N, CA, C, O and the ligand as a Tripos MOL2 file, in Angstrom:
@<TRIPOS>MOLECULE
protein
  285   283    72     0     0
PROTEIN
NO_CHARGES

@<TRIPOS>ATOM
      1 N           0.8400   -1.2120    0.0000 N.3       1 MET1
      2 CA          0.0000    0.0000    0.0000 C.3       1 MET1
      3 C           0.8660    1.2510    0.0000 C.2       1 MET1
      4 O           0.6430    2.1870   -0.7670 O.2       1 MET1
      5 N           1.8420    1.2410    0.8650 N.am      2 LEU2
      6 CA          2.7420    2.3950    0.9550 C.3       2 LEU2
      7 C           3.4760    2.5980   -0.3650 C.2       2 LEU2
      8 O           3.6510    3.7270   -0.8260 O.2       2 LEU2
      9 N           3.8990    1.4960   -0.9640 N.am      3 LYS3
     10 CA          4.6110    1.5480   -2.2320 C.3       3 LYS3
     11 C           3.7310    2.1670   -3.3240 C.2       3 LYS3
     12 O           4.1950    2.9680   -4.1360 O.2       3 LYS3
     13 N           2.4720    1.7830   -3.3240 N.am      4 LYS4
     14 CA          1.5240    2.2900   -4.3080 C.3       4 LYS4
     15 C           1.4000    3.8070   -4.2000 C.2       4 LYS4
     16 O           1.3900    4.5110   -5.2090 O.2       4 LYS4
     17 N           1.3050    4.2990   -2.9720 N.am      5 ILE5
     18 CA          1.1470    5.7360   -2.7230 C.3       5 ILE5
     19 C           2.4040    6.4810   -3.1830 C.2       5 ILE5
     20 O           2.3250    7.5350   -3.8140 O.2       5 ILE5
     21 N           3.5470    5.9140   -2.8560 N.am      6 GLU6
     22 CA          4.8180    6.5440   -3.2520 C.3       6 GLU6
     23 C           4.8970    6.6770   -4.7750 C.2       6 GLU6
     24 O           5.3000    7.7110   -5.3070 O.2       6 GLU6
     25 N           4.5080    5.6190   -5.4480 N.am      7 ARG7
     26 CA          4.5720    5.6180   -6.9100 C.3       7 ARG7
     27 C           3.6230    6.6760   -7.4760 C.2       7 ARG7
     28 O           3.9630    7.3790   -8.4280 O.2       7 ARG7
     29 N           2.4520    6.7800   -6.8930 N.am      8 PHE8
     30 CA          1.4540    7.7560   -7.3190 C.3       8 PHE8
     31 C           1.9980    9.1730   -7.1480 C.2       8 PHE8
     32 O           1.8600   10.0170   -8.0330 O.2       8 PHE8
     33 N           2.6070    9.4120   -6.0190 N.am      9 VAL9
     34 CA          3.1680   10.7320   -5.7180 C.3       9 VAL9
     35 C           4.2520   11.0710   -6.7350 C.2       9 VAL9
     36 O           4.3370   12.2000   -7.2190 O.2       9 VAL9
     37 N           5.0700   10.0840   -7.0480 N.am     10 LYS10
     38 CA          6.1490   10.2900   -8.0000 C.3      10 LYS10
     39 C           5.5750   10.6390   -9.3900 C.2      10 LYS10
     40 O           6.0720   11.5440  -10.0610 O.2      10 LYS10
     41 N           4.5510    9.9310   -9.8010 N.am     11 GLU11
     42 CA          3.9240   10.2050  -11.1000 C.3      11 GLU11
     43 C           3.3260   11.6090  -11.1260 C.2      11 GLU11
     44 O           3.4310   12.3210  -12.1240 O.2      11 GLU11
     45 N           2.7100   11.9890  -10.0400 N.am     12 GLU12
     46 CA          2.1140   13.3200   -9.9320 C.3      12 GLU12
     47 C           3.1950   14.3810  -10.0850 C.2      12 GLU12
     48 O           3.0170   15.3790  -10.7820 O.2      12 GLU12
     49 N           4.3100   14.1430   -9.4250 N.am     13 TYR13
     50 CA          5.4080   15.1050   -9.4470 C.3      13 TYR13
     51 C           5.9350   15.2830  -10.8690 C.2      13 TYR13
     52 O           6.1350   16.4080  -11.3260 O.2      13 TYR13
     53 N           6.1550   14.1780  -11.5570 N.am     14 VAL14
     54 CA          6.7020   14.2300  -12.9120 C.3      14 VAL14
     55 C           5.7180   14.9090  -13.8670 C.2      14 VAL14
     56 O           6.1220   15.5980  -14.8040 O.2      14 VAL14
     57 N           4.4200   14.7060  -13.6160 N.am     15 ALA15
     58 CA          3.4130   15.2900  -14.4940 C.3      15 ALA15
     59 C           3.3000   16.8070  -14.3130 C.2      15 ALA15
     60 O           2.7060   17.4880  -15.1490 O.2      15 ALA15
     61 N           3.8600   17.3280  -13.2390 N.am     16 GLU16
     62 CA          3.7440   18.7520  -12.9730 C.3      16 GLU16
     63 C           5.1090   19.3610  -12.6920 C.2      16 GLU16
     64 O           5.4160   19.7410  -11.5620 O.2      16 GLU16
     65 N           5.9060   19.4460  -13.7200 N.am     17 VAL17
     66 CA          7.2150   20.0760  -13.5630 C.3      17 VAL17
     67 C           7.0300   21.5850  -13.6770 C.2      17 VAL17
     68 O           6.4490   22.0770  -14.6440 O.2      17 VAL17
     69 N           7.5190   22.2960  -12.7020 N.am     18 VAL18
     70 CA          7.4240   23.7550  -12.7150 C.3      18 VAL18
     71 C           8.8370   24.3340  -12.7680 C.2      18 VAL18
     72 O           9.7080   23.9600  -11.9820 O.2      18 VAL18
     73 N           9.0420   25.2390  -13.6970 N.am     19 CYS19
     74 CA         10.3500   25.8740  -13.8460 C.3      19 CYS19
     75 C          10.6530   26.7500  -12.6220 C.2      19 CYS19
     76 O           9.8620   27.6260  -12.2690 O.2      19 CYS19
     77 N          11.7770   26.5130  -11.9930 N.am     20 ASN20
     78 CA         12.1430   27.2790  -10.7990 C.3      20 ASN20
     79 C          12.3900   28.7530  -11.1100 C.2      20 ASN20
     80 O          12.2160   29.6140  -10.2480 O.2      20 ASN20
     81 N          12.7940   29.0330  -12.3360 N.am     21 MET21
     82 CA         13.1850   30.4030  -12.6790 C.3      21 MET21
     83 C          11.9620   31.2750  -13.0110 C.2      21 MET21
     84 O          11.8480   32.3870  -12.4960 O.2      21 MET21
     85 N          11.0580   30.7900  -13.8540 N.am     22 CYS22
     86 CA          9.9370   31.6340  -14.2840 C.3      22 CYS22
     87 C           8.5850   31.1720  -13.7500 C.2      22 CYS22
     88 O           7.5880   31.8830  -13.8750 O.2      22 CYS22
     89 N           8.5540   29.9800  -13.1560 N.am     23 GLY23
     90 CA          7.3060   29.4890  -12.5830 C.3      23 GLY23
     91 C           6.3760   28.8410  -13.5940 C.2      23 GLY23
     92 O           5.2710   28.4200  -13.2530 O.2      23 GLY23
     93 N           6.8310   28.7640  -14.8460 N.am     24 LYS24
     94 CA          6.0210   28.1660  -15.9070 C.3      24 LYS24
     95 C           5.8940   26.6590  -15.6950 C.2      24 LYS24
     96 O           6.8370   25.9990  -15.2600 O.2      24 LYS24
     97 N           4.7200   26.1300  -16.0070 N.am     25 SER25
     98 CA          4.4880   24.7060  -15.9100 C.3      25 SER25
     99 C           4.9580   24.0250  -17.1920 C.2      25 SER25
    100 O           4.6170   24.4530  -18.2950 O.2      25 SER25
    101 N           5.7380   22.9700  -17.0360 N.am     26 VAL26
    102 CA          6.2720   22.2470  -18.1870 C.3      26 VAL26
    103 C           5.6080   20.8750  -18.2670 C.2      26 VAL26
    104 O           5.5490   20.1420  -17.2800 O.2      26 VAL26
    105 N           5.1150   20.5420  -19.4470 N.am     27 ASN27
    106 CA          4.5470   19.2120  -19.6480 C.3      27 ASN27
    107 C           5.6640   18.2820  -20.1320 C.2      27 ASN27
    108 O           6.0810   18.3710  -21.2870 O.2      27 ASN27
    109 N           6.1480   17.3970  -19.2680 N.am     28 PRO28
    110 CA          7.2990   16.5640  -19.6260 C.3      28 PRO28
    111 C           7.0290   15.5960  -20.7790 C.2      28 PRO28
    112 O           7.9580   15.0080  -21.3330 O.2      28 PRO28
    113 N           5.7500   15.4340  -21.1370 N.am     29 GLU29
    114 CA          5.4380   14.5460  -22.2570 C.3      29 GLU29
    115 C           5.5970   15.2610  -23.6000 C.2      29 GLU29
    116 O           5.7340   14.6170  -24.6400 O.2      29 GLU29
    117 N           5.5790   16.5940  -23.5710 N.am     30 LYS30
    118 CA          5.6590   17.3630  -24.8180 C.3      30 LYS30
    119 C           6.8360   18.3150  -24.8720 C.2      30 LYS30
    120 O           7.2720   18.7190  -25.9500 O.2      30 LYS30
    121 N           7.3530   18.6740  -23.6980 N.am     31 GLU31
    122 CA          8.4420   19.6470  -23.6490 C.3      31 GLU31
    123 C           9.6200   19.0700  -22.8790 C.2      31 GLU31
    124 O           9.4560   18.1960  -22.0280 O.2      31 GLU31
    125 N          10.7910   19.5630  -23.1860 N.am     32 GLU32
    126 CA         11.9680   19.1140  -22.4670 C.3      32 GLU32
    127 C          12.3310   20.1300  -21.3980 C.2      32 GLU32
    128 O          12.0010   21.3100  -21.5080 O.2      32 GLU32
    129 N          12.9960   19.6720  -20.3900 N.am     33 PHE33
    130 CA         13.4190   20.5600  -19.3170 C.3      33 PHE33
    131 C          14.7260   20.0350  -18.7270 C.2      33 PHE33
    132 O          15.1320   18.9000  -18.9770 O.2      33 PHE33
    133 N          15.3670   20.8890  -17.9410 N.am     34 VAL34
    134 CA         16.6210   20.5060  -17.3080 C.3      34 VAL34
    135 C          16.3670   20.3170  -15.8200 C.2      34 VAL34
    136 O          15.7620   21.1640  -15.1630 O.2      34 VAL34
    137 N          16.8350   19.2030  -15.3080 N.am     35 HIS35
    138 CA         16.6880   18.9370  -13.8800 C.3      35 HIS35
    139 C          18.0750   18.8440  -13.2500 C.2      35 HIS35
    140 O          18.9340   18.0980  -13.7190 O.2      35 HIS35
    141 N          18.2740   19.5940  -12.2050 N.am     36 ILE36
    142 CA         19.5480   19.4610  -11.4960 C.3      36 ILE36
    143 C          19.2870   19.1250  -10.0310 C.2      36 ILE36
    144 O          18.2950   19.5450   -9.4340 O.2      36 ILE36
    145 N          20.2030   18.3620   -9.4870 N.am     37 GLU37
    146 CA         20.0960   17.9640   -8.0990 C.3      37 GLU37
    147 C          21.4960   17.9960   -7.4900 C.2      37 GLU37
    148 O          22.4520   17.4760   -8.0650 O.2      37 GLU37
    149 N          21.5920   18.5970   -6.3550 N.am     38 LYS38
    150 CA         22.8940   18.6850   -5.6900 C.3      38 LYS38
    151 C          22.7730   18.3910   -4.2050 C.2      38 LYS38
    152 O          22.0100   19.0260   -3.4770 O.2      38 LYS38
    153 N          23.5440   17.4180   -3.7900 N.am     39 GLN39
    154 CA         23.6130   17.1250   -2.3610 C.3      39 GLN39
    155 C          24.9240   17.7230   -1.8610 C.2      39 GLN39
    156 O          26.0100   17.2610   -2.2130 O.2      39 GLN39
    157 N          24.8010   18.7600   -1.0350 N.am     40 TRP40
    158 CA         25.9820   19.4670   -0.5540 C.3      40 TRP40
    159 C          26.6770   18.6670    0.5340 C.2      40 TRP40
    160 O          26.0390   18.0370    1.3780 O.2      40 TRP40
    161 N          27.9830   18.7080    0.4910 N.am     41 GLY41
    162 CA         28.7640   17.9450    1.4590 C.3      41 GLY41
    163 C          29.5720   18.7970    2.4070 C.2      41 GLY41
    164 O          29.3490   20.0000    2.5480 O.2      41 GLY41
    165 N          30.4900   18.1590    3.0350 N.am     42 TYR42
    166 CA         31.3060   18.7230    4.1030 C.3      42 TYR42
    167 C          32.0300   20.0180    3.7290 C.2      42 TYR42
    168 O          32.1380   20.9280    4.5510 O.2      42 TYR42
    169 N          32.5240   20.1040    2.5000 N.am     43 PHE43
    170 CA         33.3320   21.2690    2.1170 C.3      43 PHE43
    171 C          32.5010   22.4920    1.7190 C.2      43 PHE43
    172 O          33.0530   23.5310    1.3590 O.2      43 PHE43
    173 N          31.2060   22.3660    1.7830 N.am     44 SER44
    174 CA         30.3450   23.5040    1.4780 C.3      44 SER44
    175 C          29.8340   24.1240    2.7780 C.2      44 SER44
    176 O          30.0740   23.6130    3.8720 O.2      44 SER44
    177 N          29.1290   25.2280    2.6240 N.am     45 ASN45
    178 CA         28.4930   25.8420    3.8010 C.3      45 ASN45
    179 C          27.0780   25.3100    3.9820 C.2      45 ASN45
    180 O          26.3160   25.8000    4.8150 O.2      45 ASN45
    181 N          26.7420   24.3010    3.1880 N.am     46 LYS46
    182 CA         25.3840   23.7560    3.2300 C.3      46 LYS46
    183 C          25.4120   22.2520    3.5200 C.2      46 LYS46
    184 O          24.5800   21.5020    3.0100 O.2      46 LYS46
    185 N          26.3380   21.8330    4.3150 N.am     47 ASP47
    186 CA         26.5500   20.4130    4.5800 C.3      47 ASP47
    187 C          25.2360   19.6670    4.8750 C.2      47 ASP47
    188 O          24.4760   20.0390    5.7690 O.2      47 ASP47
    189 N          25.0040   18.6330    4.1170 N.am     48 GLY48
    190 CA         23.8330   17.7840    4.3380 C.3      48 GLY48
    191 C          22.5830   18.2640    3.6200 C.2      48 GLY48
    192 O          21.5670   17.5680    3.6100 O.2      48 GLY48
    193 N          22.6470   19.4630    3.0110 N.am     49 LYS49
    194 CA         21.4630   20.0090    2.3490 C.3      49 LYS49
    195 C          21.3860   19.5180    0.8980 C.2      49 LYS49
    196 O          22.3940   19.4850    0.1930 O.2      49 LYS49
    197 N          20.2050   19.1440    0.4710 N.am     50 THR50
    198 CA         19.9970   18.7490   -0.9200 C.3      50 THR50
    199 C          19.1340   19.7980   -1.6060 C.2      50 THR50
    200 O          18.0930   20.1940   -1.0830 O.2      50 THR50
    201 N          19.5700   20.2450   -2.7750 N.am     51 GLN51
    202 CA         18.7960   21.2110   -3.5430 C.3      51 GLN51
    203 C          18.4500   20.6160   -4.9050 C.2      51 GLN51
    204 O          19.2690   19.9400   -5.5280 O.2      51 GLN51
    205 N          17.2390   20.8770   -5.3500 N.am     52 GLU52
    206 CA         16.7850   20.4140   -6.6660 C.3      52 GLU52
    207 C          16.1700   21.5920   -7.4060 C.2      52 GLU52
    208 O          15.5500   22.4610   -6.7940 O.2      52 GLU52
    209 N          16.3390   21.6190   -8.7060 N.am     53 ALA53
    210 CA         15.7120   22.6750   -9.4990 C.3      53 ALA53
    211 C          15.4250   22.1700  -10.9030 C.2      53 ALA53
    212 O          16.1510   21.3370  -11.4450 O.2      53 ALA53
    213 N          14.3490   22.6940  -11.4790 N.am     54 ASP54
    214 CA         13.9830   22.3900  -12.8650 C.3      54 ASP54
    215 C          13.9600   23.6970  -13.6500 C.2      54 ASP54
    216 O          13.5580   24.7370  -13.1280 O.2      54 ASP54
    217 N          14.3930   23.6360  -14.9000 N.am     55 PHE55
    218 CA         14.3780   24.8120  -15.7610 C.3      55 PHE55
    219 C          13.6990   24.4710  -17.0790 C.2      55 PHE55
    220 O          13.9700   23.4260  -17.6690 O.2      55 PHE55
    221 N          12.8190   25.3480  -17.5390 N.am     56 CYS56
    222 CA         12.2450   25.1660  -18.8640 C.3      56 CYS56
    223 C          13.3500   25.4860  -19.8770 C.2      56 CYS56
    224 O          14.3660   26.0820  -19.5180 O.2      56 CYS56
    225 N          13.1590   25.0980  -21.1170 N.am     57 GLU57
    226 CA         14.2180   25.2740  -22.1230 C.3      57 GLU57
    227 C          14.5920   26.7500  -22.2890 C.2      57 GLU57
    228 O          15.7640   27.0940  -22.4390 O.2      57 GLU57
    229 N          13.5760   27.6090  -22.2590 N.am     58 GLU58
    230 CA         13.7900   29.0470  -22.4250 C.3      58 GLU58
    231 C          14.6960   29.6110  -21.3210 C.2      58 GLU58
    232 O          15.6340   30.3590  -21.5950 O.2      58 GLU58
    233 N          14.4010   29.2430  -20.0840 N.am     59 CYS59
    234 CA         15.1940   29.7490  -18.9530 C.3      59 CYS59
    235 C          16.5830   29.1150  -18.9300 C.2      59 CYS59
    236 O          17.5530   29.7560  -18.5270 O.2      59 CYS59
    237 N          16.6780   27.8720  -19.3570 N.am     60 TRP60
    238 CA         17.9830   27.2300  -19.4410 C.3      60 TRP60
    239 C          18.8700   27.9800  -20.4320 C.2      60 TRP60
    240 O          20.0560   28.1920  -20.1800 O.2      60 TRP60
    241 N          18.2770   28.3820  -21.5730 N.am     61 ASP61
    242 CA         19.0280   29.1480  -22.5730 C.3      61 ASP61
    243 C          19.5090   30.4700  -21.9850 C.2      61 ASP61
    244 O          20.6430   30.8870  -22.2170 O.2      61 ASP61
    245 N          18.6230   31.1330  -21.2110 N.am     62 LYS62
    246 CA         18.9810   32.4000  -20.5730 C.3      62 LYS62
    247 C          20.1260   32.1930  -19.5940 C.2      62 LYS62
    248 O          21.0540   32.9970  -19.5170 O.2      62 LYS62
    249 N          20.0410   31.1080  -18.8560 N.am     63 LEU63
    250 CA         21.0790   30.7710  -17.8710 C.3      63 LEU63
    251 C          22.4140   30.5460  -18.5670 C.2      63 LEU63
    252 O          23.4560   31.0110  -18.1060 O.2      63 LEU63
    253 N          22.3660   29.8270  -19.6810 N.am     64 CYS64
    254 CA         23.5780   29.5200  -20.4440 C.3      64 CYS64
    255 C          24.2340   30.7760  -21.0020 C.2      64 CYS64
    256 O          25.4550   30.8350  -21.1480 O.2      64 CYS64
    257 N          23.4130   31.7820  -21.3150 N.am     65 GLU65
    258 CA         23.9540   33.0450  -21.8320 C.3      65 GLU65
    259 C          24.8880   33.6990  -20.8240 C.2      65 GLU65
    260 O          25.7720   34.4680  -21.2010 O.2      65 GLU65
    261 N          24.6940   33.3960  -19.5480 N.am     66 GLY66
    262 CA         25.5380   33.9640  -18.5010 C.3      66 GLY66
    263 C          26.8230   33.1900  -18.2710 C.2      66 GLY66
    264 O          27.6630   33.6060  -17.4740 O.2      66 GLY66
    265 N          26.9850   32.0730  -18.9570 N.am     67 PHE67
    266 CA         28.1940   31.2640  -18.7870 C.3      67 PHE67
    267 C          29.3700   31.8900  -19.5130 C.2      67 PHE67
    268 O          29.2240   32.4110  -20.6180 O.2      67 PHE67
    269 N          30.5090   31.8370  -18.9010 N.am     68 LYS68
    270 CA         31.7310   32.3250  -19.5360 C.3      68 LYS68
    271 C          32.2110   31.3070  -20.5700 C.2      68 LYS68
    272 O          32.7290   31.6630  -21.6290 O.2      68 LYS68
    273 N          32.0260   30.0450  -20.2360 N.am     69 ILE69
    274 CA         32.3960   28.9550  -21.1450 C.3      69 ILE69
    275 C          31.1090   28.2800  -21.5920 C.2      69 ILE69
    276 O          30.2890   27.8820  -20.7650 O.2      69 ILE69
    277 N          30.9410   28.1570  -22.8720 N.am     70 GLU70
    278 CA         29.7000   27.6410  -23.4430 C.3      70 GLU70
    279 C          29.3780   26.2230  -22.9530 C.2      70 GLU70
    280 O          30.2610   25.3690  -22.8710 O.2      70 GLU70
    281 N          28.1330   25.9940  -22.6370 N.am     71 ALA71
    282 CA         27.7090   24.6690  -22.1670 C.3      71 ALA71
    283 C          27.4810   23.7420  -23.3510 C.2      71 ALA71
    284 O          27.1190   22.5800  -23.1650 O.2      71 ALA71
    285 ZN         11.3560   28.9610  -17.1730 Zn       72 ZN72
@<TRIPOS>BOND
     1     1     2 1
     2     2     3 1
     3     3     4 2
     4     3     5 am
     5     5     6 1
     6     6     7 1
     7     7     8 2
     8     7     9 am
     9     9    10 1
    10    10    11 1
    11    11    12 2
    12    11    13 am
    13    13    14 1
    14    14    15 1
    15    15    16 2
    16    15    17 am
    17    17    18 1
    18    18    19 1
    19    19    20 2
    20    19    21 am
    21    21    22 1
    22    22    23 1
    23    23    24 2
    24    23    25 am
    25    25    26 1
    26    26    27 1
    27    27    28 2
    28    27    29 am
    29    29    30 1
    30    30    31 1
    31    31    32 2
    32    31    33 am
    33    33    34 1
    34    34    35 1
    35    35    36 2
    36    35    37 am
    37    37    38 1
    38    38    39 1
    39    39    40 2
    40    39    41 am
    41    41    42 1
    42    42    43 1
    43    43    44 2
    44    43    45 am
    45    45    46 1
    46    46    47 1
    47    47    48 2
    48    47    49 am
    49    49    50 1
    50    50    51 1
    51    51    52 2
    52    51    53 am
    53    53    54 1
    54    54    55 1
    55    55    56 2
    56    55    57 am
    57    57    58 1
    58    58    59 1
    59    59    60 2
    60    59    61 am
    61    61    62 1
    62    62    63 1
    63    63    64 2
    64    63    65 am
    65    65    66 1
    66    66    67 1
    67    67    68 2
    68    67    69 am
    69    69    70 1
    70    70    71 1
    71    71    72 2
    72    71    73 am
    73    73    74 1
    74    74    75 1
    75    75    76 2
    76    75    77 am
    77    77    78 1
    78    78    79 1
    79    79    80 2
    80    79    81 am
    81    81    82 1
    82    82    83 1
    83    83    84 2
    84    83    85 am
    85    85    86 1
    86    86    87 1
    87    87    88 2
    88    87    89 am
    89    89    90 1
    90    90    91 1
    91    91    92 2
    92    91    93 am
    93    93    94 1
    94    94    95 1
    95    95    96 2
    96    95    97 am
    97    97    98 1
    98    98    99 1
    99    99   100 2
   100    99   101 am
   101   101   102 1
   102   102   103 1
   103   103   104 2
   104   103   105 am
   105   105   106 1
   106   106   107 1
   107   107   108 2
   108   107   109 am
   109   109   110 1
   110   110   111 1
   111   111   112 2
   112   111   113 am
   113   113   114 1
   114   114   115 1
   115   115   116 2
   116   115   117 am
   117   117   118 1
   118   118   119 1
   119   119   120 2
   120   119   121 am
   121   121   122 1
   122   122   123 1
   123   123   124 2
   124   123   125 am
   125   125   126 1
   126   126   127 1
   127   127   128 2
   128   127   129 am
   129   129   130 1
   130   130   131 1
   131   131   132 2
   132   131   133 am
   133   133   134 1
   134   134   135 1
   135   135   136 2
   136   135   137 am
   137   137   138 1
   138   138   139 1
   139   139   140 2
   140   139   141 am
   141   141   142 1
   142   142   143 1
   143   143   144 2
   144   143   145 am
   145   145   146 1
   146   146   147 1
   147   147   148 2
   148   147   149 am
   149   149   150 1
   150   150   151 1
   151   151   152 2
   152   151   153 am
   153   153   154 1
   154   154   155 1
   155   155   156 2
   156   155   157 am
   157   157   158 1
   158   158   159 1
   159   159   160 2
   160   159   161 am
   161   161   162 1
   162   162   163 1
   163   163   164 2
   164   163   165 am
   165   165   166 1
   166   166   167 1
   167   167   168 2
   168   167   169 am
   169   169   170 1
   170   170   171 1
   171   171   172 2
   172   171   173 am
   173   173   174 1
   174   174   175 1
   175   175   176 2
   176   175   177 am
   177   177   178 1
   178   178   179 1
   179   179   180 2
   180   179   181 am
   181   181   182 1
   182   182   183 1
   183   183   184 2
   184   183   185 am
   185   185   186 1
   186   186   187 1
   187   187   188 2
   188   187   189 am
   189   189   190 1
   190   190   191 1
   191   191   192 2
   192   191   193 am
   193   193   194 1
   194   194   195 1
   195   195   196 2
   196   195   197 am
   197   197   198 1
   198   198   199 1
   199   199   200 2
   200   199   201 am
   201   201   202 1
   202   202   203 1
   203   203   204 2
   204   203   205 am
   205   205   206 1
   206   206   207 1
   207   207   208 2
   208   207   209 am
   209   209   210 1
   210   210   211 1
   211   211   212 2
   212   211   213 am
   213   213   214 1
   214   214   215 1
   215   215   216 2
   216   215   217 am
   217   217   218 1
   218   218   219 1
   219   219   220 2
   220   219   221 am
   221   221   222 1
   222   222   223 1
   223   223   224 2
   224   223   225 am
   225   225   226 1
   226   226   227 1
   227   227   228 2
   228   227   229 am
   229   229   230 1
   230   230   231 1
   231   231   232 2
   232   231   233 am
   233   233   234 1
   234   234   235 1
   235   235   236 2
   236   235   237 am
   237   237   238 1
   238   238   239 1
   239   239   240 2
   240   239   241 am
   241   241   242 1
   242   242   243 1
   243   243   244 2
   244   243   245 am
   245   245   246 1
   246   246   247 1
   247   247   248 2
   248   247   249 am
   249   249   250 1
   250   250   251 1
   251   251   252 2
   252   251   253 am
   253   253   254 1
   254   254   255 1
   255   255   256 2
   256   255   257 am
   257   257   258 1
   258   258   259 1
   259   259   260 2
   260   259   261 am
   261   261   262 1
   262   262   263 1
   263   263   264 2
   264   263   265 am
   265   265   266 1
   266   266   267 1
   267   267   268 2
   268   267   269 am
   269   269   270 1
   270   270   271 1
   271   271   272 2
   272   271   273 am
   273   273   274 1
   274   274   275 1
   275   275   276 2
   276   275   277 am
   277   277   278 1
   278   278   279 1
   279   279   280 2
   280   279   281 am
   281   281   282 1
   282   282   283 1
   283   283   284 2
@<TRIPOS>SUBSTRUCTURE
     1 MET1         2 RESIDUE 1 A MET
     2 LEU2         6 RESIDUE 1 A LEU
     3 LYS3        10 RESIDUE 1 A LYS
     4 LYS4        14 RESIDUE 1 A LYS
     5 ILE5        18 RESIDUE 1 A ILE
     6 GLU6        22 RESIDUE 1 A GLU
     7 ARG7        26 RESIDUE 1 A ARG
     8 PHE8        30 RESIDUE 1 A PHE
     9 VAL9        34 RESIDUE 1 A VAL
    10 LYS10       38 RESIDUE 1 A LYS
    11 GLU11       42 RESIDUE 1 A GLU
    12 GLU12       46 RESIDUE 1 A GLU
    13 TYR13       50 RESIDUE 1 A TYR
    14 VAL14       54 RESIDUE 1 A VAL
    15 ALA15       58 RESIDUE 1 A ALA
    16 GLU16       62 RESIDUE 1 A GLU
    17 VAL17       66 RESIDUE 1 A VAL
    18 VAL18       70 RESIDUE 1 A VAL
    19 CYS19       74 RESIDUE 1 A CYS
    20 ASN20       78 RESIDUE 1 A ASN
    21 MET21       82 RESIDUE 1 A MET
    22 CYS22       86 RESIDUE 1 A CYS
    23 GLY23       90 RESIDUE 1 A GLY
    24 LYS24       94 RESIDUE 1 A LYS
    25 SER25       98 RESIDUE 1 A SER
    26 VAL26      102 RESIDUE 1 A VAL
    27 ASN27      106 RESIDUE 1 A ASN
    28 PRO28      110 RESIDUE 1 A PRO
    29 GLU29      114 RESIDUE 1 A GLU
    30 LYS30      118 RESIDUE 1 A LYS
    31 GLU31      122 RESIDUE 1 A GLU
    32 GLU32      126 RESIDUE 1 A GLU
    33 PHE33      130 RESIDUE 1 A PHE
    34 VAL34      134 RESIDUE 1 A VAL
    35 HIS35      138 RESIDUE 1 A HIS
    36 ILE36      142 RESIDUE 1 A ILE
    37 GLU37      146 RESIDUE 1 A GLU
    38 LYS38      150 RESIDUE 1 A LYS
    39 GLN39      154 RESIDUE 1 A GLN
    40 TRP40      158 RESIDUE 1 A TRP
    41 GLY41      162 RESIDUE 1 A GLY
    42 TYR42      166 RESIDUE 1 A TYR
    43 PHE43      170 RESIDUE 1 A PHE
    44 SER44      174 RESIDUE 1 A SER
    45 ASN45      178 RESIDUE 1 A ASN
    46 LYS46      182 RESIDUE 1 A LYS
    47 ASP47      186 RESIDUE 1 A ASP
    48 GLY48      190 RESIDUE 1 A GLY
    49 LYS49      194 RESIDUE 1 A LYS
    50 THR50      198 RESIDUE 1 A THR
    51 GLN51      202 RESIDUE 1 A GLN
    52 GLU52      206 RESIDUE 1 A GLU
    53 ALA53      210 RESIDUE 1 A ALA
    54 ASP54      214 RESIDUE 1 A ASP
    55 PHE55      218 RESIDUE 1 A PHE
    56 CYS56      222 RESIDUE 1 A CYS
    57 GLU57      226 RESIDUE 1 A GLU
    58 GLU58      230 RESIDUE 1 A GLU
    59 CYS59      234 RESIDUE 1 A CYS
    60 TRP60      238 RESIDUE 1 A TRP
    61 ASP61      242 RESIDUE 1 A ASP
    62 LYS62      246 RESIDUE 1 A LYS
    63 LEU63      250 RESIDUE 1 A LEU
    64 CYS64      254 RESIDUE 1 A CYS
    65 GLU65      258 RESIDUE 1 A GLU
    66 GLY66      262 RESIDUE 1 A GLY
    67 PHE67      266 RESIDUE 1 A PHE
    68 LYS68      270 RESIDUE 1 A LYS
    69 ILE69      274 RESIDUE 1 A ILE
    70 GLU70      278 RESIDUE 1 A GLU
    71 ALA71      282 RESIDUE 1 A ALA
    72 ZN72       285 GROUP 0 **** ****
């Protein structure tokens, strides 16, 4: 039962990807997006903290424009 609920929650999450930068809703079945996940460790100031973010293609392009070295 617990497993079923977890799976349902996961499906719900994937079906509703929201871009962290602009707040736009992304349909993962029709649009692509970038997902990043970082678990900070001992050498950071955020030890033990995990951060996740999703970006729509448009915002990812904007982000890349700020890179000194092309992605
Ligand atoms: Zn966006």
